[in-house]
C-alpha positions as CSV (number, residue, x, y, z in Angstrom):
1,M,9.4,-7.6,8.4
2,A,9.5,-11.2,7.4
3,R,8.6,-10.5,3.8
4,R,11.3,-7.8,3.6
5,A,13.9,-10.3,5.0
6,S,12.8,-13.0,2.6
7,R,13.4,-10.6,-0.4
8,F,16.8,-9.4,0.8
9,P,18.9,-12.3,-0.6
10,L,17.6,-11.8,-4.1
11,R,18.1,-8.0,-3.9
12,A,21.6,-8.5,-2.6
13,R,22.4,-10.9,-5.5
14,I,20.9,-8.5,-8.0
15,A,23.1,-5.7,-6.7
16,W,26.2,-7.9,-6.7
17,H,25.8,-9.1,-10.3
18,A,24.8,-5.6,-11.5
19,L,27.9,-3.9,-10.0
20,T,30.4,-6.6,-10.9
21,R,29.2,-7.9,-14.3
22,S,32.0,-8.2,-16.8
23,A,30.0,-7.0,-19.8
24,G,30.8,-3.3,-20.6
25,R,28.2,-0.8,-21.4
26,R,27.8,-0.2,-25.1
27,P,24.9,1.3,-27.2
28,P,22.7,-1.2,-29.0
29,V,23.3,-2.0,-32.7
30,E,20.8,-2.9,-35.4
31,D,22.1,-6.5,-35.4
32,M,20.4,-7.3,-32.1
33,R,20.7,-10.9,-30.8
34,R,18.9,-10.8,-27.4
35,V,16.5,-8.2,-26.0
36,L,15.2,-8.2,-22.5
37,I,12.0,-6.6,-21.2
38,A,12.5,-6.3,-17.4
39,H,9.5,-5.7,-15.1
40,N,7.3,-7.0,-12.3
41,L,4.0,-5.5,-13.4
42,L,0.4,-6.4,-12.6
43,L,-1.7,-8.2,-15.2
44,G,-3.2,-5.2,-17.0
45,D,0.2,-3.3,-17.2
46,T,1.9,-6.5,-18.4
47,L,-0.7,-6.9,-21.2
48,M,-0.2,-3.3,-22.2
49,L,3.4,-4.2,-23.2
50,T,1.9,-6.0,-26.3
51,G,2.5,-3.0,-28.5
52,L,6.1,-2.9,-27.3
53,L,6.6,-6.6,-28.1
54,A,5.1,-6.0,-31.6
55,R,7.4,-3.1,-32.3
56,L,10.5,-4.8,-31.0
57,K,9.7,-7.8,-33.2
58,D,9.3,-5.6,-36.2
59,R,12.5,-3.7,-35.6
60,Y,14.7,-6.6,-34.6
61,P,13.1,-9.6,-36.4
62,H,16.0,-12.0,-35.7
63,A,16.5,-11.1,-32.1
64,R,15.4,-13.3,-29.2
65,L,12.9,-11.4,-27.0
66,V,12.9,-12.4,-23.3
67,M,10.5,-10.9,-20.8
68,T,10.2,-11.3,-17.0
69,C,6.7,-12.3,-16.0
70,P,4.9,-13.1,-12.7
71,P,4.4,-16.8,-12.6
72,A,0.6,-16.6,-12.6
73,F,0.6,-14.9,-16.1
74,L,2.7,-17.6,-17.8
75,P,-0.2,-19.6,-19.3
76,L,-1.1,-16.6,-21.4
77,Y,2.3,-16.5,-23.0
78,E,2.8,-20.2,-23.6
79,G,2.2,-19.8,-27.3
80,R,5.2,-17.3,-27.4
81,P,3.4,-14.3,-28.9
82,Y,5.9,-12.3,-31.1
83,G,8.4,-15.0,-30.3
84,V,8.8,-13.8,-26.7
85,V,10.3,-16.2,-24.1
86,T,8.8,-15.5,-20.7
87,V,10.8,-16.1,-17.6
88,P,9.0,-16.5,-14.2
89,F,10.1,-13.7,-11.9
90,D,9.1,-13.3,-8.2
91,P,11.0,-10.9,-5.9
92,R,10.6,-13.5,-3.2
93,D,12.2,-16.3,-5.2
94,R,16.0,-16.2,-5.0
95,H,16.2,-18.5,-8.1
96,S,14.5,-15.9,-10.3
97,L,17.8,-14.2,-11.2
98,D,19.4,-17.5,-12.1
99,R,16.7,-18.3,-14.6
100,L,17.1,-14.9,-16.2
101,R,20.9,-15.0,-16.3
102,A,20.8,-18.4,-18.1
103,L,19.2,-16.6,-21.1
104,G,21.6,-13.7,-21.2
105,P,23.7,-11.7,-21.9
106,F,21.4,-9.2,-23.6
107,D,22.3,-6.5,-26.1
108,L,19.5,-4.3,-25.0
109,A,17.1,-4.2,-22.0
110,I,13.9,-2.2,-21.9
111,V,12.6,-1.1,-18.5
112,P,9.0,0.0,-19.1
113,A,7.9,0.9,-15.6
114,Q,9.9,1.6,-12.4
115,S,13.6,2.3,-13.0
116,R,14.6,-0.1,-10.2
117,H,14.3,-3.0,-12.6
118,G,17.2,-1.5,-14.5
119,W,19.4,-3.1,-11.8
120,L,17.7,-6.4,-12.5
121,A,18.5,-6.0,-16.2
122,R,22.2,-5.2,-15.4
123,A,22.4,-8.2,-13.1
124,A,21.1,-10.4,-16.0
125,G,23.9,-9.2,-18.2
126,A,22.3,-6.3,-20.2
127,R,24.9,-4.2,-22.0
128,W,22.6,-1.3,-22.5
129,V,19.5,-0.4,-20.4
130,R,16.8,2.0,-21.7
131,G,13.9,3.4,-19.7
132,Y,12.0,6.6,-18.9
133,A,13.7,9.4,-16.9
134,G,12.5,10.0,-13.4
135,G,12.3,8.3,-10.1
136,A,14.9,8.1,-7.3
137,W,18.5,8.8,-8.4
138,Y,19.7,5.4,-7.1
139,Y,17.3,3.7,-9.5
140,R,17.9,6.1,-12.4
141,A,21.6,5.3,-12.1
142,S,20.9,1.8,-13.6
143,L,19.8,3.3,-16.9
144,D,22.2,4.0,-19.8
145,E,19.5,5.8,-21.8
146,A,16.8,7.8,-20.0
147,I,14.1,9.0,-22.3
148,S,11.9,12.0,-21.2
149,P,8.3,11.0,-20.6
150,P,5.8,12.7,-23.0
151,D,4.8,16.2,-22.2
152,R,1.2,15.7,-23.4
153,L,-1.5,13.1,-22.9
154,T,-0.3,9.7,-24.3
155,T,-1.8,6.3,-23.7
156,L,0.2,4.1,-21.5
157,P,0.6,1.3,-24.2
158,D,1.9,3.9,-26.6
159,M,4.4,5.1,-24.0
160,M,5.6,1.6,-23.5
161,A,5.8,0.9,-27.2
162,A,7.9,4.0,-27.8
163,L,10.7,2.5,-25.7
164,A,11.4,0.2,-28.7
165,G,13.2,3.2,-30.2
166,S,11.1,3.5,-33.3
167,N,8.0,5.4,-34.3
168,R,4.6,3.8,-34.9
169,A,4.4,2.3,-38.4
170,D,1.5,3.1,-40.6
171,G,-1.1,0.4,-40.2
172,E,0.4,-1.0,-37.0
173,R,-2.3,-3.1,-35.6
174,F,-2.7,-6.1,-33.3
175,D,-3.1,-9.4,-35.3
176,P,-4.5,-12.3,-33.4
177,K,-2.3,-14.6,-35.5
178,D,0.7,-13.1,-33.6
179,W,-0.7,-14.4,-30.2
180,P,-1.5,-18.1,-30.3
181,A,-4.2,-19.1,-27.8
182,P,-3.1,-21.0,-24.7
183,G,-4.1,-24.7,-24.4
184,P,-7.6,-25.6,-23.3
185,G,-8.5,-25.2,-19.7
186,R,-11.4,-26.3,-17.6
187,F,-13.9,-23.8,-19.0
188,V,-16.3,-25.0,-21.8
189,S,-18.1,-22.1,-23.6
190,P,-21.9,-22.2,-23.7
191,E,-23.3,-22.9,-27.1
192,I,-25.5,-19.8,-27.0
193,P,-24.4,-16.1,-27.3
194,Y,-23.3,-14.8,-23.9
195,A,-22.0,-11.8,-22.1
196,V,-19.4,-11.7,-19.3
197,L,-19.8,-9.2,-16.4
198,H,-16.5,-9.0,-14.6
199,L,-17.2,-7.5,-11.2
200,G,-13.9,-7.6,-9.3
201,A,-10.7,-5.5,-9.2
202,G,-7.6,-5.0,-7.1
203,S,-9.1,-2.0,-5.3
204,P,-12.6,-1.9,-3.8
205,L,-12.7,1.8,-4.9
206,K,-13.3,0.4,-8.5
207,Y,-16.3,-1.6,-7.5
208,W,-19.7,-0.8,-9.1
209,P,-22.9,-1.2,-7.0
210,A,-24.5,-4.6,-7.1
211,T,-27.9,-3.1,-8.0
212,H,-26.4,-1.5,-11.1
213,W,-24.8,-4.7,-12.2
214,R,-28.1,-6.5,-11.7
215,E,-29.9,-4.0,-13.9
216,V,-27.3,-4.5,-16.7
217,A,-27.6,-8.3,-16.4
218,V,-31.3,-8.2,-16.7
219,A,-31.1,-5.9,-19.7
220,L,-28.7,-8.2,-21.5
221,T,-30.9,-11.2,-20.8
222,R,-33.8,-9.4,-22.4
223,Q,-31.6,-8.9,-25.5
224,G,-31.1,-12.7,-25.7
225,L,-27.7,-13.0,-24.2
226,H,-26.8,-15.5,-21.5
227,V,-25.1,-13.7,-18.6
228,I,-22.0,-15.0,-16.9
229,L,-20.7,-13.3,-13.7
230,S,-17.0,-13.3,-13.1
231,A,-14.6,-12.1,-10.4
232,G,-11.2,-13.1,-9.0
233,P,-10.5,-15.6,-6.2
234,G,-11.7,-14.2,-2.9
235,Q,-14.3,-12.0,-4.6
236,E,-17.1,-14.5,-4.8
237,A,-19.2,-12.3,-2.5
238,L,-19.5,-9.7,-5.3
239,A,-21.3,-12.1,-7.5
240,H,-23.6,-13.3,-4.7
241,A,-24.6,-9.6,-4.0
242,V,-25.5,-9.1,-7.7
243,D,-27.4,-12.3,-8.0
244,P,-28.5,-13.8,-4.6
245,E,-31.3,-15.8,-6.3
246,G,-28.9,-17.6,-8.7
247,R,-30.5,-16.5,-11.9
248,F,-27.2,-16.1,-13.8
249,Q,-24.3,-18.3,-14.4
250,N,-21.7,-17.6,-11.6
251,L,-18.0,-18.4,-12.3
252,A,-16.6,-16.0,-9.8
253,G,-13.4,-17.2,-8.2
254,R,-13.4,-20.4,-10.3
255,L,-11.3,-19.5,-13.4
256,D,-7.6,-19.0,-13.9
257,L,-6.2,-16.9,-16.7
258,R,-6.1,-19.8,-19.1
259,D,-9.9,-20.3,-18.5
260,M,-10.5,-16.5,-18.7
261,W,-8.8,-16.4,-22.1
262,H,-11.2,-19.0,-23.5
263,L,-14.2,-17.4,-21.7
264,L,-13.5,-14.1,-23.3
265,T,-12.6,-15.4,-26.8
266,A,-16.1,-16.8,-27.4
267,A,-18.0,-14.0,-25.5
268,R,-20.3,-11.6,-27.4
269,L,-19.5,-8.9,-24.9
270,L,-17.4,-8.1,-21.8
271,V,-18.6,-5.5,-19.3
272,S,-15.8,-4.9,-16.7
273,V,-14.4,-2.5,-14.2
274,D,-10.9,-1.1,-14.9
275,T,-8.8,-4.2,-14.2
276,G,-6.4,-6.7,-15.9
277,I,-9.3,-8.7,-17.4
278,A,-10.4,-5.7,-19.4
279,H,-6.9,-5.6,-21.0
280,L,-7.0,-9.3,-21.7
281,A,-10.2,-8.7,-23.7
282,R,-8.3,-6.5,-26.1
283,V,-5.9,-9.4,-26.9
284,T,-8.9,-11.8,-27.4
285,R,-10.6,-9.1,-29.4
286,T,-13.7,-9.2,-27.3
287,P,-16.1,-6.3,-27.6
288,S,-15.8,-4.4,-24.3
289,V,-17.3,-1.8,-22.1
290,V,-15.0,-0.7,-19.3
291,L,-15.9,1.3,-16.2
292,F,-13.2,3.7,-15.0
293,G,-13.6,5.0,-11.5
294,P,-10.3,6.2,-9.9
295,G,-8.4,5.4,-13.1
296,Q,-7.9,7.8,-16.0
297,A,-9.8,6.4,-19.0
298,A,-7.8,8.5,-21.5
299,L,-4.6,6.9,-20.2
300,Y,-5.6,3.5,-21.4
301,G,-7.5,4.1,-24.6
302,P,-9.0,4.2,-27.1
303,I,-5.8,2.6,-28.6
304,E,-5.2,2.5,-32.3
305,F,-3.2,-0.7,-32.0
306,Y,-6.5,-2.5,-31.0
307,A,-8.8,-0.6,-33.4
308,A,-10.4,-3.9,-34.6
309,A,-11.9,-4.6,-31.1
310,P,-15.1,-2.6,-30.4
311,Y,-14.5,-0.7,-27.1
312,R,-16.1,1.9,-25.0
313,A,-14.9,3.5,-21.8
314,V,-17.4,4.9,-19.3
315,T,-16.3,7.3,-16.6
316,R,-17.2,10.4,-14.7
317,A,-15.1,13.4,-15.8
318,D,-16.2,15.7,-13.0
319,I,-14.2,14.1,-10.2
320,P,-11.9,16.7,-8.6
321,C,-10.3,14.1,-6.3
322,R,-8.9,12.3,-9.4
323,D,-5.9,14.6,-8.9
324,E,-2.8,12.5,-8.5
325,T,-0.2,13.0,-11.3
326,V,2.3,10.2,-10.6
327,L,2.7,7.1,-12.8
328,F,5.5,4.6,-12.1
329,E,7.2,7.1,-9.8
330,R,7.2,9.8,-12.4
331,S,5.0,12.9,-12.3
332,R,3.4,14.4,-15.4
333,P,0.9,17.3,-15.4
334,W,-1.5,15.6,-17.8
335,I,-2.0,12.5,-15.6
336,R,-5.2,12.6,-13.7
337,T,-5.7,9.5,-11.6
338,C,-6.2,8.3,-8.0
339,V,-4.4,5.5,-6.2
340,R,-5.7,6.2,-2.7
341,S,-6.6,3.3,-0.4
342,P,-10.2,2.8,0.6
343,E,-9.3,4.2,4.0
344,D,-8.1,7.4,2.5
345,C,-11.1,8.0,0.3
346,A,-13.4,10.6,1.8
347,F,-16.1,10.4,-0.9
348,A,-17.4,6.8,-0.7
349,A,-15.8,6.0,-4.1
350,R,-18.2,8.3,-5.9
351,C,-15.9,8.1,-9.0
352,S,-17.1,4.5,-9.4
353,T,-20.5,4.4,-7.7
354,G,-21.6,7.5,-9.5
355,I,-21.3,6.0,-13.0
356,S,-24.9,5.7,-14.2
357,Q,-26.6,2.6,-15.5
358,E,-27.9,4.6,-18.4
359,N,-24.4,5.5,-19.6
360,V,-23.2,1.9,-19.3
361,L,-26.3,0.6,-21.2
362,G,-25.7,3.2,-23.8
363,A,-22.1,2.1,-24.3
364,I,-23.2,-1.5,-24.5
365,A,-25.7,-0.7,-27.2
366,A,-22.9,1.2,-29.2
367,V,-20.5,-1.7,-28.9
368,L,-23.0,-4.4,-29.8
369,A,-24.1,-2.3,-32.8
370,K,-20.6,-2.4,-34.3
371,K,-19.7,-5.0,-36.9
372,Q,-17.7,-7.8,-35.2
373,P,-14.3,-8.8,-36.4
């Protein structure tokens, strides 16, 4: 209740500015001056907006791109990839709207996820708001242009990029030159080839058994790779369970996103569960093997935009309980995912625990055999 009350002032101000703004609605023109991407997404979903940023920059090369961003992600964007200006946004911070309005008004606003952020875009002074159709009517009412979601399987990054209003160009690829690295952090890369095993995720249903991780770590050591264990703050116990004897370098809970960028940039390989760090590895062009449990592997790749980064997804296709079809409050028949809580899972997370070590080791061999960019 306290959290809800703390968010009300910002919500009320967003509603007030959205309903009383002086700028009239008018369709976007080619001579775009300011474009807003309005969201409050998690790390992985935020990084999946990279293709959208690239396409907007290509279509409107002289426009100023502005994107709302959770404060913890700001170090990744300090080099202004694709020229984007990131504005810290926190629903609990009543000053978030002031910071955003100071950069407006906007000729066009893109709402890549929940339609509710269309009201945020309007409050920021957006003259035209574009997003996907669906969701509650009182959120859909914020959109001027509601695009129908795809009727066939489409990767989420491609869905987001399509909101730029143009088709994929031939040869559209991620170029590391477009994303300058953040400044140095606390992490100093080892001077020997190393692999990163990222053990943690937002949901325990994505965790892979510690014994399986240990087998992979030992196998990589035999191949001459130094092994580094990684996990987010509060997940240090995952690394201890994998390596109680302390045989491998343990950085679990010790690195922020700036450090993670530099850790991945120099890594020979990342093996990770389905989480935001796996998407960061695509930006750093780190060869990756990603384990998909409750998530739908086909929804996130392989992605042509990141074709230069060796990548393999490992999952179990025979999971009938991966049966939820809703993504960002919109239902599509081709979505096959699971967002249940651990308390609601009746199968002991078999979608994740049932991924075999053999399949993961096979994917690692395939990725390491590829020529590195």
